[in-house]
C-alpha positions in Angstrom: 46.8 -42.7 -44.7 46.8 -43.8 -48.3 49.9 -43.4 -50.5 47.7 -41.3 -52.8 46.6 -38.9 -50.1 50.0 -37.0 -50.0 52.2 -36.9 -53.2 55.0 -34.5 -52.5 57.0 -33.1 -55.5 59.5 -35.7 -56.8 62.1 -35.8 -59.5 61.7 -38.3 -62.3 64.2 -39.9 -64.7 63.0 -40.7 -68.2 64.2 -43.3 -70.7 62.9 -43.6 -74.2 61.9 -47.0 -75.7 63.2 -46.9 -79.2 62.0 -48.8 -82.2 65.1 -49.7 -84.2 63.2 -50.2 -87.4 62.0 -46.6 -87.6 64.4 -44.9 -85.2 61.5 -43.3 -83.3 60.5 -43.3 -79.6 57.4 -45.4 -79.1 57.1 -45.3 -75.3 58.6 -43.5 -72.3 59.8 -45.3 -69.2 59.6 -43.0 -66.1 61.2 -43.6 -62.7 60.0 -41.3 -59.9 62.5 -40.6 -57.2 61.7 -40.0 -53.5 59.8 -36.9 -52.5 61.9 -33.9 -51.5 62.7 -34.0 -47.8 61.3 -37.6 -47.3 64.6 -39.4 -46.7 64.4 -39.8 -43.0 66.2 -43.0 -41.9 63.9 -43.3 -38.9 60.8 -43.6 -41.1 60.0 -47.1 -42.3 58.7 -47.1 -45.8 56.2 -49.7 -46.9 57.5 -51.2 -50.2 54.0 -51.7 -51.7 53.0 -48.1 -50.8 56.3 -46.9 -52.3 55.7 -48.8 -55.5 52.2 -47.2 -55.7 53.6 -43.7 -55.1 56.3 -44.0 -57.7 53.9 -45.4 -60.3 51.3 -42.6 -59.8 54.0 -39.9 -59.6 55.6 -41.1 -62.9 52.2 -40.9 -64.6 51.5 -37.4 -63.3 55.0 -36.1 -64.3 54.6 -37.4 -67.9 51.2 -36.0 -68.2 52.5 -32.6 -66.9 55.2 -32.7 -69.6 52.5 -33.2 -72.3 53.9 -36.5 -73.6 51.3 -38.4 -75.7 53.5 -41.5 -75.8 52.5 -44.7 -73.8 54.1 -44.8 -70.3 56.2 -47.7 -69.0 56.3 -48.1 -65.2 57.8 -50.7 -62.9 56.2 -52.7 -60.1 57.8 -55.4 -58.0 56.3 -58.9 -58.3 55.9 -59.1 -54.5 53.8 -56.0 -54.6 51.2 -57.8 -56.6 50.4 -60.3 -53.9 48.5 -57.5 -52.1 45.7 -58.3 -54.5 42.5 -56.4 -55.4 42.9 -53.5 -52.8 46.3 -52.5 -54.1 45.3 -52.9 -57.8 42.2 -50.8 -57.3 44.2 -48.1 -55.7 46.7 -48.2 -58.5 44.0 -48.0 -61.1 42.4 -45.1 -59.3 45.7 -43.2 -59.0 46.7 -43.7 -62.6 43.3 -42.6 -63.8 43.3 -39.5 -61.6 46.8 -38.7 -63.0 45.3 -38.6 -66.5 46.5 -42.0 -67.8 44.1 -44.6 -69.4 44.9 -48.3 -69.0 45.8 -48.9 -72.7 48.4 -46.1 -72.4 50.3 -47.8 -69.6 52.8 -50.7 -69.8 53.2 -52.1 -66.3 56.5 -54.1 -66.1 56.7 -56.6 -63.3 60.3 -56.9 -61.9 62.0 -59.3 -59.5 61.2 -62.9 -58.6 58.8 -64.4 -56.1 58.5 -67.5 -54.0 56.6 -70.5 -55.4 53.8 -70.0 -52.8 53.2 -66.6 -54.4 52.7 -67.9 -57.9 48.9 -68.0 -57.7 48.3 -64.4 -56.4 50.9 -63.0 -58.9 49.3 -64.8 -61.8 45.8 -63.6 -60.7 47.0 -60.0 -60.4 48.4 -60.1 -64.0 45.1 -61.3 -65.3 43.3 -58.5 -63.4 45.6 -55.9 -64.9 45.0 -57.3 -68.4 41.2 -57.4 -68.0 41.3 -53.7 -67.0 43.1 -53.0 -70.2 46.7 -52.4 -69.0 49.6 -53.7 -71.1 51.7 -56.1 -68.9 55.4 -56.6 -69.2 57.8 -59.0 -67.4 61.2 -57.6 -66.5 64.5 -59.3 -65.9 63.6 -62.3 -68.1 66.5 -64.7 -68.3 67.8 -64.0 -64.8 64.9 -63.3 -62.4 63.6 -66.0 -60.0 60.4 -66.5 -61.8 59.2 -69.7 -63.7 59.5 -69.5 -67.4 56.0 -70.8 -68.0 54.8 -67.5 -66.5 55.2 -66.3 -70.1 52.3 -68.6 -70.9 50.1 -68.0 -67.9 50.8 -64.2 -67.6 50.3 -63.5 -71.4 52.6 -60.5 -71.2 52.6 -57.8 -73.9 56.3 -57.2 -73.4 59.3 -59.2 -72.3 62.1 -57.1 -70.9 65.5 -58.8 -70.9 67.9 -58.4 -68.0 70.2 -55.5 -68.8 73.3 -57.4 -68.0 72.2 -60.3 -70.3 71.4 -57.9 -73.1 74.8 -56.1 -72.8 76.9 -59.3 -72.6 75.2 -61.0 -75.5 77.5 -59.1 -77.9 80.7 -60.7 -76.5 79.4 -64.0 -75.0 78.2 -66.6 -77.5 76.3 -68.5 -74.7 74.4 -65.4 -73.7 73.8 -64.5 -77.3 72.3 -68.0 -77.8 70.1 -67.5 -74.7 68.8 -64.2 -76.1 68.1 -65.8 -79.4 66.1 -68.6 -77.7 64.1 -66.0 -75.7 63.4 -64.1 -78.8 62.1 -67.1 -80.7 59.9 -68.1 -77.7 58.5 -64.6 -77.4 57.7 -64.4 -81.0 55.8 -67.7 -80.9 53.8 -66.4 -77.9 53.0 -63.1 -79.6 55.1 -61.1 -77.2 57.5 -58.2 -77.8 61.1 -58.2 -76.6 62.8 -55.1 -75.1 66.5 -55.0 -74.5 67.4 -52.3 -71.8 70.6 -50.9 -70.5 72.5 -50.8 -73.8 75.6 -48.6 -73.5 77.6 -49.0 -76.8 76.8 -49.1 -80.5 78.0 -52.8 -80.5 75.4 -53.7 -78.0 72.6 -52.2 -80.2 73.9 -53.6 -83.5 74.4 -57.1 -82.2 70.9 -57.3 -80.7 69.4 -55.9 -83.9 71.1 -58.6 -85.8 69.6 -61.2 -83.5 66.1 -59.7 -84.2 65.5 -57.4 -81.2 63.5 -54.4 -82.3 62.8 -52.4 -79.1 65.8 -51.1 -77.1 66.8 -48.7 -74.3 70.0 -47.4 -72.8 72.4 -44.5 -72.4 73.8 -45.1 -75.9 70.4 -43.9 -77.3 69.7 -40.9 -75.0 71.6 -38.9 -72.4 70.7 -39.0 -68.7 68.9 -35.7 -68.9 66.6 -36.9 -71.7 62.9 -36.0 -71.6 60.0 -36.7 -73.8 60.2 -34.7 -77.0 64.0 -34.7 -77.2 65.9 -36.5 -79.9 67.5 -39.9 -79.6 70.6 -41.3 -81.3 70.2 -44.7 -83.1 73.4 -46.6 -84.2 73.0 -47.9 -87.8 74.9 -50.7 -89.3 76.5 -50.2 -92.7 74.1 -52.8 -94.1 71.7 -55.1 -92.4 71.5 -58.7 -93.6 67.9 -59.9 -94.0 66.7 -62.2 -91.2 65.8 -65.7 -92.0 62.3 -66.7 -91.0 61.6 -70.1 -89.4 60.5 -72.5 -92.2 58.4 -74.2 -89.6 56.0 -71.3 -89.5 54.1 -71.9 -92.7 51.9 -68.8 -92.2 54.7 -66.6 -91.4 54.9 -64.2 -88.4 51.8 -63.0 -86.7 50.8 -59.3 -86.8 51.4 -59.1 -83.1 55.2 -59.3 -83.7 55.1 -55.9 -85.4 52.7 -54.2 -83.1 53.9 -50.9 -81.5 52.3 -49.1 -78.6 49.5 -46.8 -80.0 49.2 -43.1 -79.4 45.6 -42.7 -78.3 43.1 -40.0 -77.3 39.4 -40.2 -76.4 36.9 -40.2 -79.2 35.7 -36.8 -77.8 39.1 -35.1 -78.4 39.1 -32.0 -80.6 41.3 -31.5 -83.6 43.4 -29.0 -81.7 44.1 -31.7 -79.0 45.2 -34.2 -81.7 47.4 -31.5 -83.3 49.1 -31.0 -80.0 49.8 -34.8 -79.8 51.3 -34.8 -83.3 53.3 -31.7 -82.7 54.8 -33.2 -79.5 56.2 -36.3 -81.3 57.3 -36.0 -84.9 57.6 -39.8 -85.2 53.9 -40.4 -84.5 52.2 -41.5 -87.8 48.7 -42.0 -86.5 46.5 -41.3 -83.5 43.7 -43.8 -82.5 40.5 -42.4 -81.1 39.0 -44.7 -78.4 35.7 -45.0 -76.7 35.3 -45.3 -72.9 35.9 -49.1 -73.2 39.2 -48.6 -75.0 37.8 -49.8 -78.3 39.1 -48.0 -81.5 36.4 -45.9 -83.1 38.5 -43.9 -85.6 42.1 -43.2 -86.6 43.8 -40.0 -87.6 46.4 -40.3 -90.3 49.2 -37.8 -89.7 49.7 -36.6 -93.3 46.1 -36.2 -94.2 45.2 -34.6 -90.9 47.9 -32.0 -91.1 47.1 -31.2 -94.8 43.5 -30.6 -93.9 44.4 -28.3 -91.0 47.0 -26.4 -92.9 44.7 -25.6 -95.9 42.9 -22.3 -96.3 40.8 -21.7 -93.2 41.5 -25.3 -92.1 42.5 -24.5 -88.5 39.6 -22.0 -88.1 37.1 -24.5 -89.4 38.2 -27.6 -87.5 40.4 -26.8 -84.6 37.7 -26.7 -81.9 35.5 -29.4 -83.4 35.8 -33.2 -82.8 38.9 -34.7 -84.4 36.6 -37.6 -85.5 35.4 -35.2 -88.3 38.9 -35.5 -89.8 39.4 -39.2 -89.0 38.9 -42.4 -90.8 37.3 -45.7 -89.9 40.0 -47.8 -88.2 41.5 -50.7 -90.0 41.2 -53.4 -87.4 43.2 -56.6 -87.3 43.1 -59.2 -84.5 46.5 -59.8 -82.8 46.6 -63.5 -84.0 46.3 -62.7 -87.7 49.3 -63.7 -89.8 51.2 -60.6 -91.1 50.7 -61.7 -94.7 46.9 -61.7 -94.2 47.1 -58.2 -92.6 49.1 -56.9 -95.6 46.6 -58.3 -98.1 43.8 -56.6 -96.1 45.7 -53.3 -96.2 46.0 -53.5 -100.0 42.3 -53.7 -100.5 41.9 -49.9 -100.0 43.9 -48.2 -102.6 43.6 -44.8 -101.1 44.7 -46.0 -97.6 47.3 -48.6 -98.5 49.9 -47.2 -96.1 47.7 -46.2 -93.2 48.6 -47.8 -89.9 46.6 -50.9 -88.9 45.0 -51.1 -85.4 45.6 -54.3 -83.5 42.9 -55.5 -81.2 42.5 -58.1 -78.4 39.8 -60.7 -78.0 37.2 -58.2 -76.8 38.0 -55.5 -79.3 40.3 -53.3 -77.2 43.2 -51.5 -78.8 46.6 -53.2 -78.3 48.6 -51.0 -80.6 49.3 -50.2 -84.2 51.2 -51.7 -87.1 52.9 -49.8 -89.8 52.3 -51.3 -93.2 55.9 -50.5 -94.3 57.1 -52.8 -91.5 55.0 -55.7 -92.8 56.3 -55.1 -96.3 59.9 -55.2 -95.2 59.5 -58.3 -93.1 57.9 -60.3 -95.9 60.2 -59.2 -98.7 62.7 -61.8 -99.8 
């Protein structure tokens, strides 16, 4: 029997992924617990099947909660060696749960034996080709070769929680985090610091240049999508020095955040529900069936149109594309300064979010113009 044939009700624990630059939640990590009444010590659980069940259950629970934010789920590296049959079943389960590939960040955790390198790398490529965002967890401590960052081309590097916490009091670990940050930036990969439990942890990592964080200091254990988070703020942040060796400056991929997306067929009412659910969402990207951006909805203009006289009556049940704009697309490899110049060419949309795309035109995320301005200001 497939792991998808029977999915008993399960509890889930949620953790927000917080962007320190804006103080908003940009993704939700979900961990599904065991099904009620399933903890029979006599029953042997297949680890790969359990990975699959937890991933699909996490997707279903977040969809049931109505969260429009991208979902972060975990898979063990050893699960990937099951190859195409497992990945096909995973894709089917997530799709049936109501999650499109571009809305899911699959973080691979744990190490693997050298003999498993090829199937793991192949599985990562398969996930990326399908449109999933791939992350590598436990970087800095897991038993995985560092050059997997090159071969795996991850969207996200998730530091080991203990490494992230101890960086604020241990100069050697702080230096290690700094090195991983520089390497990740040069590879066009985001860095996420999880497990932070004090203000000092957050502020120290922010000073080092970490932008995405998780941990109990930001949200209580009972946190769910839609609830507020607490972001420690330094009295005054010193500007970070850019590497003089990078003559073109940072690439736009360094500032890319997970996009909130809906199908191009979505109605204005459906987009309104998305914007109402998350007050920090500044734009919504409308995608075709190949995950390519076809239009973008700017939060301010969209809400103004709907709140006007007869606005809701006129537009609510019609395609949201009627109130959308042509997306402002930038490839992930474009320097940030070039993206900022492109944004300035449209005077009426200077501060609209940019949509970052991969090599085949699929949506990778969005960039807020204000972030580019802050990063390039002296």
